[in-house]
C-alpha atoms as an extended CHARMM CRD file, in Angstrom:
* protein
*
        81  EXT
         1         1  MET       CA              0.0000000000        0.0000000000        0.0000000000  PROA      1               0.0000000000
         2         2  VAL       CA              2.8240000000        2.4270000000        0.8700000000  PROA      2               0.0000000000
         3         3  GLN       CA              4.7530000000        1.4660000000       -2.2610000000  PROA      3               0.0000000000
         4         4  ALA       CA              1.6760000000        2.1400000000       -4.4090000000  PROA      4               0.0000000000
         5         5  ALA       CA              1.2780000000        5.5950000000       -2.8490000000  PROA      5               0.0000000000
         6         6  LEU       CA              4.9770000000        6.2770000000       -3.3890000000  PROA      6               0.0000000000
         7         7  ASP       CA              4.7490000000        5.1550000000       -7.0130000000  PROA      7               0.0000000000
         8         8  GLU       CA              1.9560000000        7.6790000000       -7.6300000000  PROA      8               0.0000000000
         9         9  LEU       CA              4.1340000000       10.6340000000       -6.6130000000  PROA      9               0.0000000000
        10        10  PRO       CA              5.6430000000       12.8280000000       -9.3010000000  PROA      10              0.0000000000
        11        11  GLU       CA              9.3940000000       12.2710000000       -9.6480000000  PROA      11              0.0000000000
        12        12  LYS       CA             10.1950000000       15.7510000000       -8.2910000000  PROA      12              0.0000000000
        13        13  HSD       CA              8.5370000000       14.7540000000       -4.9930000000  PROA      13              0.0000000000
        14        14  LYS       CA              9.5380000000       11.1060000000       -4.9590000000  PROA      14              0.0000000000
        15        15  SER       CA             13.2980000000       11.6810000000       -5.3260000000  PROA      15              0.0000000000
        16        16  PRO       CA             13.7800000000       13.8820000000       -2.2400000000  PROA      16              0.0000000000
        17        17  LEU       CA             11.5870000000       11.5280000000       -0.2020000000  PROA      17              0.0000000000
        18        18  ILE       CA             13.6380000000        8.4700000000       -1.1610000000  PROA      18              0.0000000000
        19        19  LEU       CA             16.9400000000       10.2580000000       -0.6220000000  PROA      19              0.0000000000
        20        20  PHE       CA             15.8630000000       11.5200000000        2.8050000000  PROA      20              0.0000000000
        21        21  TYR       CA             14.2110000000        8.4020000000        4.2380000000  PROA      21              0.0000000000
        22        22  MET       CA             15.9420000000        5.5590000000        2.4100000000  PROA      22              0.0000000000
        23        23  GLU       CA             19.3860000000        6.9820000000        1.7150000000  PROA      23              0.0000000000
        24        24  ASP       CA             19.4890000000        8.9290000000        5.0050000000  PROA      24              0.0000000000
        25        25  MET       CA             20.6950000000       12.1290000000        3.3120000000  PROA      25              0.0000000000
        26        26  THR       CA             20.4640000000       15.5630000000        4.8840000000  PROA      26              0.0000000000
        27        27  TYR       CA             18.4760000000       18.3720000000        3.2620000000  PROA      27              0.0000000000
        28        28  GLN       CA             21.7290000000       19.9360000000        2.1200000000  PROA      28              0.0000000000
        29        29  GLU       CA             22.9970000000       16.6990000000        0.5900000000  PROA      29              0.0000000000
        30        30  ILE       CA             19.7110000000       16.2590000000       -1.2870000000  PROA      30              0.0000000000
        31        31  ALA       CA             19.8810000000       19.8630000000       -2.5060000000  PROA      31              0.0000000000
        32        32  ASP       CA             23.4080000000       19.2650000000       -3.7850000000  PROA      32              0.0000000000
        33        33  VAL       CA             22.5460000000       15.9750000000       -5.5270000000  PROA      33              0.0000000000
        34        34  LEU       CA             19.3920000000       17.3170000000       -7.1640000000  PROA      34              0.0000000000
        35        35  GLU       CA             20.9210000000       20.7420000000       -7.7900000000  PROA      35              0.0000000000
        36        36  ILE       CA             18.0020000000       22.6010000000       -6.2220000000  PROA      36              0.0000000000
        37        37  PRO       CA             17.8100000000       25.0720000000       -3.3100000000  PROA      37              0.0000000000
        38        38  ILE       CA             17.4580000000       23.6180000000        0.1810000000  PROA      38              0.0000000000
        39        39  GLY       CA             14.1120000000       25.4040000000        0.5970000000  PROA      39              0.0000000000
        40        40  THR       CA             12.8210000000       23.5410000000       -2.4500000000  PROA      40              0.0000000000
        41        41  VAL       CA             13.9310000000       20.2480000000       -0.8880000000  PROA      41              0.0000000000
        42        42  MET       CA             12.0020000000       21.1090000000        2.2530000000  PROA      42              0.0000000000
        43        43  SER       CA              8.8180000000       22.0870000000        0.4200000000  PROA      43              0.0000000000
        44        44  ARG       CA              8.9300000000       19.0280000000       -1.8400000000  PROA      44              0.0000000000
        45        45  LEU       CA              9.3530000000       16.7320000000        1.1620000000  PROA      45              0.0000000000
        46        46  ALA       CA              6.4210000000       18.3780000000        2.9230000000  PROA      46              0.0000000000
        47        47  ARG       CA              4.1990000000       18.0840000000       -0.1410000000  PROA      47              0.0000000000
        48        48  ALA       CA              5.2200000000       14.4680000000       -0.7250000000  PROA      48              0.0000000000
        49        49  LYS       CA              4.4820000000       13.4720000000        2.8730000000  PROA      49              0.0000000000
        50        50  LYS       CA              1.1100000000       15.2140000000        2.7780000000  PROA      50              0.0000000000
        51        51  ARG       CA              0.1480000000       13.5230000000       -0.4850000000  PROA      51              0.0000000000
        52        52  ILE       CA              1.2040000000       10.0550000000        0.6910000000  PROA      52              0.0000000000
        53        53  LYS       CA             -0.7020000000       10.5270000000        3.9330000000  PROA      53              0.0000000000
        54        54  ARG       CA             -3.8250000000       11.5340000000        2.0280000000  PROA      54              0.0000000000
        55        55  GLU       CA             -3.5260000000        8.5880000000       -0.3920000000  PROA      55              0.0000000000
        56        56  LEU       CA             -3.0050000000        6.0760000000        2.4190000000  PROA      56              0.0000000000
        57        57  LEU       CA             -5.9770000000        7.3810000000        4.3740000000  PROA      57              0.0000000000
        58        58  ILE       CA             -8.1670000000        7.1170000000        1.2920000000  PROA      58              0.0000000000
        59        59  LYS       CA             -7.0010000000        3.5690000000        0.5750000000  PROA      59              0.0000000000
        60        60  MET       CA             -7.4020000000        2.5020000000        4.2060000000  PROA      60              0.0000000000
        61        61  GLY       CA            -10.8880000000        3.9710000000        4.3100000000  PROA      61              0.0000000000
        62        62  LYS       CA            -11.9580000000        2.1620000000        1.1520000000  PROA      62              0.0000000000
        63        63  LYS       CA            -10.4070000000       -1.1190000000        2.2010000000  PROA      63              0.0000000000
        64        64  ALA       CA            -11.7240000000       -1.1070000000        5.7630000000  PROA      64              0.0000000000
        65        65  GLY       CA            -14.9920000000        0.6590000000        5.0190000000  PROA      65              0.0000000000
        66        66  LEU       CA            -14.6030000000        2.7010000000        8.1870000000  PROA      66              0.0000000000
        67        67  LYS       CA            -16.6870000000        5.8630000000        8.3260000000  PROA      67              0.0000000000
        68        68  LYS       CA            -14.2720000000        7.5850000000       10.7060000000  PROA      68              0.0000000000
        69        69  ILE       CA            -11.3130000000        7.1520000000        8.3650000000  PROA      69              0.0000000000
        70        70  VAL       CA            -13.3100000000        8.3390000000        5.3660000000  PROA      70              0.0000000000
        71        71  SER       CA            -14.4880000000       11.3500000000        7.3620000000  PROA      71              0.0000000000
        72        72  LEU       CA            -10.9230000000       12.1510000000        8.4400000000  PROA      72              0.0000000000
        73        73  THR       CA             -9.7800000000       11.7790000000        4.8460000000  PROA      73              0.0000000000
        74        74  SER       CA            -12.3860000000       14.3050000000        3.7270000000  PROA      74              0.0000000000
        75        75  ILE       CA            -11.1640000000       16.7970000000        6.3120000000  PROA      75              0.0000000000
        76        76  LEU       CA             -7.5250000000       16.2970000000        5.3150000000  PROA      76              0.0000000000
        77        77  MET       CA             -8.3400000000       16.6530000000        1.6210000000  PROA      77              0.0000000000
        78        78  GLN       CA            -10.0350000000       19.9810000000        2.2850000000  PROA      78              0.0000000000
        79        79  GLU       CA             -6.9260000000       21.2200000000        4.1170000000  PROA      79              0.0000000000
        80        80  VAL       CA             -4.6370000000       20.1400000000        1.2670000000  PROA      80              0.0000000000
        81        81  LYS       CA             -6.5960000000       21.9320000000       -1.4700000000  PROA      81              0.0000000000
């Protein structure tokens, strides 16, 4: 489920996420590797985490059929827009 959510991310969000969490790189190291400003690394990581969270909540809600999760997902989706 997590891999599917990760696969749905655009490359510009997926790369910093993988480098940070799987390669254990610092923001500065990621900025250097991707040749982007450190602030861009930070914003892309934040957007990627928010999108994965939203996707996982949606998938969990559909799979489990839980009204509370679906309701929470709706609230989170409104905040993201």
